[in-house]
Biopython code that builds the backbone (N, CA, C, O; Angstrom):
import numpy as np
from Bio.PDB.StructureBuilder import StructureBuilder

atoms = [
    (1, "MET", "N", (12.109, -15.974, -1.881)),
    (1, "MET", "CA", (12.240, -14.587, -1.444)),
    (1, "MET", "C", (11.358, -14.334, -0.220)),
    (1, "MET", "O", (10.174, -14.672, -0.220)),
    (2, "LYS", "N", (11.932, -13.750, 0.800)),
    (2, "LYS", "CA", (11.190, -13.441, 2.010)),
    (2, "LYS", "C", (10.347, -12.187, 1.778)),
    (2, "LYS", "O", (10.802, -11.197, 1.205)),
    (3, "GLU", "N", (9.114, -12.272, 2.243)),
    (3, "GLU", "CA", (8.228, -11.122, 2.099)),
    (3, "GLU", "C", (8.583, -10.076, 3.141)),
    (3, "GLU", "O", (8.941, -10.401, 4.273)),
    (4, "ARG", "N", (8.479, -8.817, 2.742)),
    (4, "ARG", "CA", (8.854, -7.706, 3.626)),
    (4, "ARG", "C", (7.795, -7.409, 4.673)),
    (4, "ARG", "O", (8.108, -6.873, 5.736)),
    (5, "PHE", "N", (6.545, -7.750, 4.386)),
    (5, "PHE", "CA", (5.438, -7.352, 5.253)),
    (5, "PHE", "C", (4.639, -8.572, 5.685)),
    (5, "PHE", "O", (4.355, -9.464, 4.886)),
    (6, "SER", "N", (4.285, -8.592, 6.963)),
    (6, "SER", "CA", (3.536, -9.727, 7.505)),
    (6, "SER", "C", (2.065, -9.637, 7.084)),
    (6, "SER", "O", (1.567, -8.578, 6.705)),
    (7, "VAL", "N", (1.404, -10.770, 7.165)),
    (7, "VAL", "CA", (-0.028, -10.815, 6.856)),
    (7, "VAL", "C", (-0.785, -9.903, 7.813)),
    (7, "VAL", "O", (-1.761, -9.264, 7.421)),
    (8, "THR", "N", (-0.342, -9.840, 9.064)),
    (8, "THR", "CA", (-0.988, -8.968, 10.052)),
    (8, "THR", "C", (-0.887, -7.506, 9.636)),
    (8, "THR", "O", (-1.870, -6.769, 9.695)),
    (9, "GLU", "N", (0.314, -7.087, 9.213)),
    (9, "GLU", "CA", (0.510, -5.704, 8.768)),
    (9, "GLU", "C", (-0.351, -5.398, 7.543)),
    (9, "GLU", "O", (-0.999, -4.354, 7.468)),
    (10, "LEU", "N", (-0.345, -6.327, 6.584)),
    (10, "LEU", "CA", (-1.118, -6.122, 5.353)),
    (10, "LEU", "C", (-2.612, -6.061, 5.642)),
    (10, "LEU", "O", (-3.331, -5.247, 5.061)),
    (11, "THR", "N", (-3.073, -6.923, 6.539)),
    (11, "THR", "CA", (-4.496, -6.938, 6.888)),
    (11, "THR", "C", (-4.909, -5.635, 7.556)),
    (11, "THR", "O", (-5.983, -5.104, 7.271)),
    (12, "ALA", "N", (-4.062, -5.114, 8.447)),
    (12, "ALA", "CA", (-4.362, -3.838, 9.115)),
    (12, "ALA", "C", (-4.418, -2.704, 8.094)),
    (12, "ALA", "O", (-5.312, -1.860, 8.151)),
    (13, "LEU", "N", (-3.463, -2.682, 7.161)),
    (13, "LEU", "CA", (-3.466, -1.648, 6.127)),
    (13, "LEU", "C", (-4.701, -1.790, 5.239)),
    (13, "LEU", "O", (-5.344, -0.795, 4.905)),
    (14, "ARG", "N", (-5.027, -3.007, 4.863)),
    (14, "ARG", "CA", (-6.207, -3.252, 4.026)),
    (14, "ARG", "C", (-7.464, -2.744, 4.738)),
    (14, "ARG", "O", (-8.317, -2.111, 4.116)),
    (15, "ASN", "N", (-7.579, -3.019, 6.030)),
    (15, "ASN", "CA", (-8.739, -2.548, 6.792)),
    (15, "ASN", "C", (-8.797, -1.034, 6.814)),
    (15, "ASN", "O", (-9.876, -0.454, 6.686)),
    (16, "ASP", "N", (-7.642, -0.377, 6.975)),
    (16, "ASP", "CA", (-7.600, 1.091, 6.947)),
    (16, "ASP", "C", (-8.064, 1.618, 5.588)),
    (16, "ASP", "O", (-8.826, 2.583, 5.512)),
    (17, "LEU", "N", (-7.598, 0.976, 4.522)),
    (17, "LEU", "CA", (-7.991, 1.409, 3.177)),
    (17, "LEU", "C", (-9.488, 1.213, 2.956)),
    (17, "LEU", "O", (-10.156, 2.079, 2.390)),
    (18, "LEU", "N", (-10.007, 0.083, 3.401)),
    (18, "LEU", "CA", (-11.435, -0.185, 3.228)),
    (18, "LEU", "C", (-12.284, 0.747, 4.075)),
    (18, "LEU", "O", (-13.344, 1.189, 3.632)),
    (19, "GLN", "N", (-11.836, 1.053, 5.285)),
    (19, "GLN", "CA", (-12.575, 1.969, 6.155)),
    (19, "GLN", "C", (-12.634, 3.373, 5.570)),
    (19, "GLN", "O", (-13.633, 4.079, 5.707)),
    (20, "SER", "N", (-11.545, 3.764, 4.915)),
    (20, "SER", "CA", (-11.524, 5.097, 4.321)),
    (20, "SER", "C", (-12.360, 5.118, 3.044)),
    (20, "SER", "O", (-12.627, 6.182, 2.486)),
    (21, "GLY", "N", (-12.767, 3.948, 2.590)),
    (21, "GLY", "CA", (-13.590, 3.863, 1.401)),
    (21, "GLY", "C", (-12.794, 3.997, 0.120)),
    (21, "GLY", "O", (-13.355, 3.884, -0.970)),
    (22, "MET", "N", (-11.508, 4.233, 0.231)),
    (22, "MET", "CA", (-10.653, 4.429, -0.935)),
    (22, "MET", "C", (-11.316, 5.355, -1.950)),
    (22, "MET", "O", (-11.161, 5.187, -3.159)),
    (23, "ILE", "N", (-12.062, 6.342, -1.431)),
    (23, "ILE", "CA", (-12.784, 7.276, -2.292)),
    (23, "ILE", "C", (-11.820, 8.085, -3.142)),
    (23, "ILE", "O", (-12.085, 8.348, -4.316)),
    (24, "ASP", "N", (-10.736, 8.466, -2.565)),
    (24, "ASP", "CA", (-9.776, 9.330, -3.234)),
    (24, "ASP", "C", (-8.459, 8.568, -3.364)),
    (24, "ASP", "O", (-7.878, 8.151, -2.362)),
    (25, "SER", "N", (-7.995, 8.390, -4.585)),
    (25, "SER", "CA", (-6.743, 7.664, -4.803)),
    (25, "SER", "C", (-5.571, 8.348, -4.118)),
    (25, "SER", "O", (-4.627, 7.684, -3.690)),
    (26, "ARG", "N", (-5.625, 9.669, -4.013)),
    (26, "ARG", "CA", (-4.533, 10.397, -3.349)),
    (26, "ARG", "C", (-4.494, 10.058, -1.855)),
    (26, "ARG", "O", (-3.419, 9.883, -1.282)),
    (27, "GLU", "N", (-5.669, 9.967, -1.232)),
    (27, "GLU", "CA", (-5.705, 9.610, 0.189)),
    (27, "GLU", "C", (-5.224, 8.179, 0.388)),
    (27, "GLU", "O", (-4.487, 7.897, 1.332)),
    (28, "ALA", "N", (-5.635, 7.282, -0.489)),
    (28, "ALA", "CA", (-5.182, 5.890, -0.414)),
    (28, "ALA", "C", (-3.666, 5.832, -0.618)),
    (28, "ALA", "O", (-2.971, 5.079, 0.063)),
    (29, "ALA", "N", (-3.164, 6.626, -1.553)),
    (29, "ALA", "CA", (-1.725, 6.669, -1.808)),
    (29, "ALA", "C", (-0.984, 7.175, -0.576)),
    (29, "ALA", "O", (0.098, 6.683, -0.255)),
    (30, "GLU", "N", (-1.558, 8.153, 0.113)),
    (30, "GLU", "CA", (-0.938, 8.665, 1.332)),
    (30, "GLU", "C", (-0.857, 7.576, 2.399)),
    (30, "GLU", "O", (0.143, 7.474, 3.110)),
    (31, "LEU", "N", (-1.912, 6.761, 2.511)),
    (31, "LEU", "CA", (-1.882, 5.657, 3.469)),
    (31, "LEU", "C", (-0.770, 4.667, 3.122)),
    (31, "LEU", "O", (-0.074, 4.176, 4.010)),
    (32, "LEU", "N", (-0.603, 4.376, 1.829)),
    (32, "LEU", "CA", (0.464, 3.476, 1.402)),
    (32, "LEU", "C", (1.828, 4.077, 1.747)),
    (32, "LEU", "O", (2.720, 3.380, 2.230)),
    (33, "GLN", "N", (1.975, 5.378, 1.493)),
    (33, "GLN", "CA", (3.241, 6.052, 1.785)),
    (33, "GLN", "C", (3.546, 6.036, 3.284)),
    (33, "GLN", "O", (4.671, 5.737, 3.683)),
    (34, "VAL", "N", (2.567, 6.351, 4.103)),
    (34, "VAL", "CA", (2.759, 6.376, 5.560)),
    (34, "VAL", "C", (3.126, 4.975, 6.055)),
    (34, "VAL", "O", (4.007, 4.818, 6.900)),
    (35, "PHE", "N", (2.445, 3.964, 5.522)),
    (35, "PHE", "CA", (2.742, 2.581, 5.885)),
    (35, "PHE", "C", (4.202, 2.262, 5.591)),
    (35, "PHE", "O", (4.911, 1.735, 6.448)),
    (36, "LEU", "N", (4.645, 2.579, 4.389)),
    (36, "LEU", "CA", (6.019, 2.258, 3.993)),
    (36, "LEU", "C", (7.052, 3.094, 4.743)),
    (36, "LEU", "O", (8.068, 2.567, 5.195)),
    (37, "MET", "N", (6.799, 4.386, 4.875)),
    (37, "MET", "CA", (7.753, 5.253, 5.562)),
    (37, "MET", "C", (7.881, 4.858, 7.030)),
    (37, "MET", "O", (8.960, 4.969, 7.611)),
    (38, "GLY", "N", (6.793, 4.400, 7.628)),
    (38, "GLY", "CA", (6.821, 3.952, 9.010)),
    (38, "GLY", "C", (7.670, 2.707, 9.208)),
    (38, "GLY", "O", (8.030, 2.364, 10.334)),
    (39, "ARG", "N", (7.986, 2.038, 8.117)),
    (39, "ARG", "CA", (8.812, 0.832, 8.170)),
    (39, "ARG", "C", (10.190, 1.065, 7.559)),
    (39, "ARG", "O", (10.923, 0.121, 7.265)),
    (40, "GLY", "N", (10.530, 2.351, 7.373)),
    (40, "GLY", "CA", (11.869, 2.702, 6.927)),
    (40, "GLY", "C", (12.092, 2.690, 5.425)),
    (40, "GLY", "O", (13.236, 2.693, 4.972)),
    (41, "TYR", "N", (11.015, 2.676, 4.645)),
    (41, "TYR", "CA", (11.146, 2.670, 3.191)),
    (41, "TYR", "C", (10.787, 4.035, 2.624)),
    (41, "TYR", "O", (9.956, 4.753, 3.178)),
    (42, "GLY", "N", (11.414, 4.375, 1.528)),
    (42, "GLY", "CA", (11.039, 5.559, 0.779)),
    (42, "GLY", "C", (10.009, 5.135, -0.262)),
    (42, "GLY", "O", (9.873, 3.953, -0.575)),
    (43, "VAL", "N", (9.294, 6.111, -0.786)),
    (43, "VAL", "CA", (8.295, 5.790, -1.810)),
    (43, "VAL", "C", (8.038, 7.017, -2.670)),
    (43, "VAL", "O", (7.951, 8.137, -2.167)),
    (44, "SER", "N", (7.919, 6.795, -3.952)),
    (44, "SER", "CA", (7.599, 7.865, -4.887)),
    (44, "SER", "C", (6.107, 8.193, -4.781)),
    (44, "SER", "O", (5.275, 7.294, -4.907)),
    (45, "PRO", "N", (5.753, 9.463, -4.552)),
    (45, "PRO", "CA", (4.333, 9.826, -4.467)),
    (45, "PRO", "C", (3.552, 9.458, -5.731)),
    (45, "PRO", "O", (2.408, 9.010, -5.643)),
    (46, "GLU", "N", (4.155, 9.642, -6.895)),
    (46, "GLU", "CA", (3.473, 9.321, -8.152)),
    (46, "GLU", "C", (3.241, 7.815, -8.273)),
    (46, "GLU", "O", (2.176, 7.369, -8.699)),
    (47, "ALA", "N", (4.250, 7.049, -7.894)),
    (47, "ALA", "CA", (4.114, 5.592, -7.945)),
    (47, "ALA", "C", (3.067, 5.111, -6.946)),
    (47, "ALA", "O", (2.351, 4.147, -7.215)),
    (48, "ALA", "N", (2.973, 5.775, -5.798)),
    (48, "ALA", "CA", (1.977, 5.404, -4.788)),
    (48, "ALA", "C", (0.564, 5.636, -5.309)),
    (48, "ALA", "O", (-0.332, 4.835, -5.045)),
    (49, "ILE", "N", (0.360, 6.720, -6.043)),
    (49, "ILE", "CA", (-0.963, 6.994, -6.623)),
    (49, "ILE", "C", (-1.327, 5.908, -7.636)),
    (49, "ILE", "O", (-2.455, 5.414, -7.641)),
    (50, "ASP", "N", (-0.383, 5.541, -8.483)),
    (50, "ASP", "CA", (-0.628, 4.474, -9.461)),
    (50, "ASP", "C", (-0.948, 3.161, -8.757)),
    (50, "ASP", "O", (-1.882, 2.454, -9.137)),
    (51, "ALA", "N", (-0.168, 2.841, -7.731)),
    (51, "ALA", "CA", (-0.372, 1.598, -6.986)),
    (51, "ALA", "C", (-1.730, 1.592, -6.292)),
    (51, "ALA", "O", (-2.417, 0.571, -6.277)),
    (52, "ALA", "N", (-2.117, 2.728, -5.719)),
    (52, "ALA", "CA", (-3.417, 2.819, -5.048)),
    (52, "ALA", "C", (-4.548, 2.525, -6.029)),
    (52, "ALA", "O", (-5.519, 1.853, -5.682)),
    (53, "GLY", "N", (-4.421, 3.024, -7.237)),
    (53, "GLY", "CA", (-5.435, 2.750, -8.261)),
    (53, "GLY", "C", (-5.524, 1.272, -8.590)),
    (53, "GLY", "O", (-6.621, 0.733, -8.742)),
    (54, "ARG", "N", (-4.377, 0.609, -8.702)),
    (54, "ARG", "CA", (-4.372, -0.827, -8.998)),
    (54, "ARG", "C", (-4.942, -1.640, -7.839)),
    (54, "ARG", "O", (-5.661, -2.616, -8.055)),
    (55, "VAL", "N", (-4.622, -1.236, -6.611)),
    (55, "VAL", "CA", (-5.152, -1.921, -5.431)),
    (55, "VAL", "C", (-6.670, -1.758, -5.396)),
    (55, "VAL", "O", (-7.398, -2.709, -5.113)),
    (56, "GLU", "N", (-7.132, -0.562, -5.682)),
    (56, "GLU", "CA", (-8.569, -0.291, -5.684)),
    (56, "GLU", "C", (-9.274, -1.127, -6.745)),
    (56, "GLU", "O", (-10.331, -1.702, -6.485)),
    (57, "MET", "N", (-8.695, -1.194, -7.935)),
    (57, "MET", "CA", (-9.308, -1.966, -9.024)),
    (57, "MET", "C", (-9.373, -3.454, -8.685)),
    (57, "MET", "O", (-10.254, -4.163, -9.172)),
    (58, "ALA", "N", (-8.448, -3.928, -7.856)),
    (58, "ALA", "CA", (-8.418, -5.339, -7.467)),
    (58, "ALA", "C", (-9.293, -5.613, -6.239)),
    (58, "ALA", "O", (-9.282, -6.720, -5.701)),
    (59, "GLY", "N", (-10.034, -4.621, -5.809)),
    (59, "GLY", "CA", (-10.898, -4.803, -4.650)),
    (59, "GLY", "C", (-10.126, -4.914, -3.352)),
    (59, "GLY", "O", (-10.608, -5.492, -2.378)),
    (60, "CYS", "N", (-8.932, -4.361, -3.341)),
    (60, "CYS", "CA", (-8.071, -4.336, -2.163)),
    (60, "CYS", "C", (-7.678, -5.752, -1.725)),
    (60, "CYS", "O", (-7.553, -6.031, -0.532)),
    (61, "ALA", "N", (-7.488, -6.631, -2.698)),
    (61, "ALA", "CA", (-7.063, -8.001, -2.414)),
    (61, "ALA", "C", (-5.683, -7.985, -1.764)),
    (61, "ALA", "O", (-4.796, -7.254, -2.204)),
    (62, "LEU", "N", (-5.501, -8.785, -0.724)),
    (62, "LEU", "CA", (-4.221, -8.809, 0.004)),
    (62, "LEU", "C", (-3.052, -9.136, -0.913)),
    (62, "LEU", "O", (-1.985, -8.533, -0.795)),
    (63, "ARG", "N", (-3.239, -10.072, -1.813)),
    (63, "ARG", "CA", (-2.168, -10.473, -2.730)),
    (63, "ARG", "C", (-1.717, -9.291, -3.580)),
    (63, "ARG", "O", (-0.519, -9.084, -3.772)),
    (64, "VAL", "N", (-2.666, -8.520, -4.086)),
    (64, "VAL", "CA", (-2.349, -7.349, -4.913)),
    (64, "VAL", "C", (-1.732, -6.254, -4.051)),
    (64, "VAL", "O", (-0.768, -5.611, -4.464)),
    (65, "LEU", "N", (-2.272, -6.042, -2.877)),
    (65, "LEU", "CA", (-1.723, -5.035, -1.962)),
    (65, "LEU", "C", (-0.265, -5.360, -1.636)),
    (65, "LEU", "O", (0.592, -4.477, -1.668)),
    (66, "GLN", "N", (0.012, -6.612, -1.326)),
    (66, "GLN", "CA", (1.378, -7.016, -1.014)),
    (66, "GLN", "C", (2.295, -6.795, -2.215)),
    (66, "GLN", "O", (3.397, -6.265, -2.071)),
    (67, "HIS", "N", (1.842, -7.198, -3.390)),
    (67, "HIS", "CA", (2.650, -7.035, -4.606)),
    (67, "HIS", "C", (2.978, -5.563, -4.845)),
    (67, "HIS", "O", (4.126, -5.219, -5.129)),
    (68, "GLU", "N", (1.982, -4.707, -4.733)),
    (68, "GLU", "CA", (2.192, -3.277, -4.961)),
    (68, "GLU", "C", (3.145, -2.678, -3.927)),
    (68, "GLU", "O", (4.008, -1.870, -4.272)),
    (69, "LEU", "N", (2.992, -3.069, -2.668)),
    (69, "LEU", "CA", (3.889, -2.545, -1.627)),
    (69, "LEU", "C", (5.324, -3.010, -1.853)),
    (69, "LEU", "O", (6.269, -2.238, -1.694)),
    (70, "GLU", "N", (5.476, -4.269, -2.224)),
    (70, "GLU", "CA", (6.828, -4.796, -2.485)),
    (70, "GLU", "C", (7.495, -4.009, -3.622)),
    (70, "GLU", "O", (8.696, -3.742, -3.574)),
    (71, "ASN", "N", (6.714, -3.644, -4.636)),
    (71, "ASN", "CA", (7.254, -2.883, -5.753)),
    (71, "ASN", "C", (7.504, -1.422, -5.414)),
    (71, "ASN", "O", (8.404, -0.796, -5.974)),
    (72, "LEU", "N", (6.706, -0.876, -4.492)),
    (72, "LEU", "CA", (6.840, 0.538, -4.110)),
    (72, "LEU", "C", (8.001, 0.796, -3.157)),
    (72, "LEU", "O", (8.647, 1.841, -3.227)),
    (73, "ALA", "N", (8.260, -0.149, -2.276)),
    (73, "ALA", "CA", (9.225, 0.059, -1.191)),
    (73, "ALA", "C", (10.632, 0.287, -1.726)),
    (73, "ALA", "O", (11.213, -0.583, -2.374)),
    (74, "LEU", "N", (11.163, 1.459, -1.448)),
    (74, "LEU", "CA", (12.525, 1.804, -1.841)),
    (74, "LEU", "C", (13.385, 1.807, -0.580)),
    (74, "LEU", "O", (13.084, 2.520, 0.377)),
    (75, "VAL", "N", (14.438, 1.023, -0.577)),
    (75, "VAL", "CA", (15.316, 0.959, 0.575)),
    (75, "VAL", "C", (16.027, 2.299, 0.722)),
    (75, "VAL", "O", (16.580, 2.831, -0.240)),
    (76, "MET", "N", (16.005, 2.832, 1.930)),
    (76, "MET", "CA", (16.619, 4.137, 2.204)),
    (76, "MET", "C", (18.049, 3.924, 2.666)),
    (76, "MET", "O", (18.756, 4.891, 2.952)),
]
sb = StructureBuilder()
sb.init_structure("model")
sb.init_model(0)
sb.init_chain("A")
sb.init_seg("    ")
for serial, (resi, resn, name, xyz) in enumerate(atoms, 1):
    if name == "N":
        sb.init_residue(resn, " ", resi, " ")
    sb.init_atom(name, np.array(xyz, "f"), 0.0, 1.0, " ", f" {name:<3s}", serial, name[0])
structure = sb.get_structure()
């Protein structure tokens, strides 16, 4: 299966999340939503909040971030 997002894209998003401190799961979820919508995907706000929490718990590991984004991305 081909991955939807490049390592460069994921790394940039991870850096944005880390810079924001991921203090607020809602803000982190908004970053995930903006990332996906900017690439033509839809995303459930509730699912984005859940995913942001899982990414945060994993220390923002790229592998987890990629997995969560792949699961969140809804083809429009």
